[in-house]
C-alpha positions in Angstrom: 0.1 -0.2 0.2 1.2 3.2 -1.1 1.5 5.9 2.0 1.8 9.5 1.0 4.4 11.7 2.7 4.0 15.2 3.5 7.1 17.5 3.1 7.7 20.1 6.0 10.9 21.8 5.3 13.1 22.3 1.8 16.2 23.5 1.2 17.0 25.4 -2.3 20.5 26.0 -3.3 21.0 29.1 -5.2 19.0 32.4 -4.7 19.2 33.6 -8.2 16.1 34.2 -10.3 14.9 30.9 -10.5 16.0 29.7 -6.7 14.3 32.4 -5.0 11.2 32.3 -6.9 11.0 28.4 -6.2 11.6 29.3 -2.5 8.7 31.7 -2.7 6.5 28.9 -4.3 7.2 26.5 -1.5 6.6 29.1 1.1 3.4 29.9 -0.6 1.9 26.3 -0.2 3.0 26.4 3.6 6.4 24.8 3.7 9.3 25.9 5.6 12.3 26.9 3.2 15.9 27.3 3.8 17.4 29.6 0.9 21.0 29.0 0.4 23.9 30.9 -1.6 27.5 31.5 -1.5 29.3 33.8 0.7 30.7 37.2 -0.9 34.4 36.8 -2.0 37.0 38.9 -0.4 35.6 39.6 3.1 37.8 40.2 5.9 37.8 37.9 9.2 35.6 40.3 11.0 33.0 40.6 8.0 32.9 36.8 7.8 31.8 36.6 11.4 28.8 39.0 10.5 25.8 37.0 9.8 24.3 39.9 7.7 27.2 40.6 5.5 27.8 36.8 4.8 24.2 36.4 3.9 24.2 39.7 1.7 23.9 38.0 -1.6 20.9 35.5 -0.7 19.1 38.3 1.2 19.5 41.0 -1.6 18.3 38.3 -4.2 15.2 37.3 -2.1 14.4 41.2 -1.6 14.6 41.6 -5.3 12.2 38.7 -6.0 9.7 39.8 -3.7 9.5 43.3 -5.2 9.2 41.9 -8.8 6.1 42.3 -10.4 4.1 40.1 -10.4 5.4 38.9 -7.1 5.8 35.5 -6.6 4.9 35.4 -3.2 1.1 35.7 -2.5 1.3 37.4 0.7 3.9 39.2 2.5 3.3 37.0 5.6 4.5 33.9 3.8 8.1 35.4 3.5 8.5 34.4 7.1 8.4 30.8 6.2 11.8 31.6 4.3 15.0 31.4 6.1 18.3 32.6 4.5 21.8 31.2 5.0 24.8 30.0 3.4 
């Protein structure tokens, strides 16, 4: 007998045009998303310790995607389902 699985969490590697939109679509259907991308190059040791600086690529990409028209996110409340990192 086949059983259905319910996916609660996903990780999306790459926050470019496709990755950010895929993350938004998963968030739209109630799935928690971890959106990952690379750390910016040429950072100092101090900058590497700053999570905001390390996540700048993925955060900027997600912000840009949310602002795009038409927005791939149905409700701004759903953005809270997306966690960024690297």
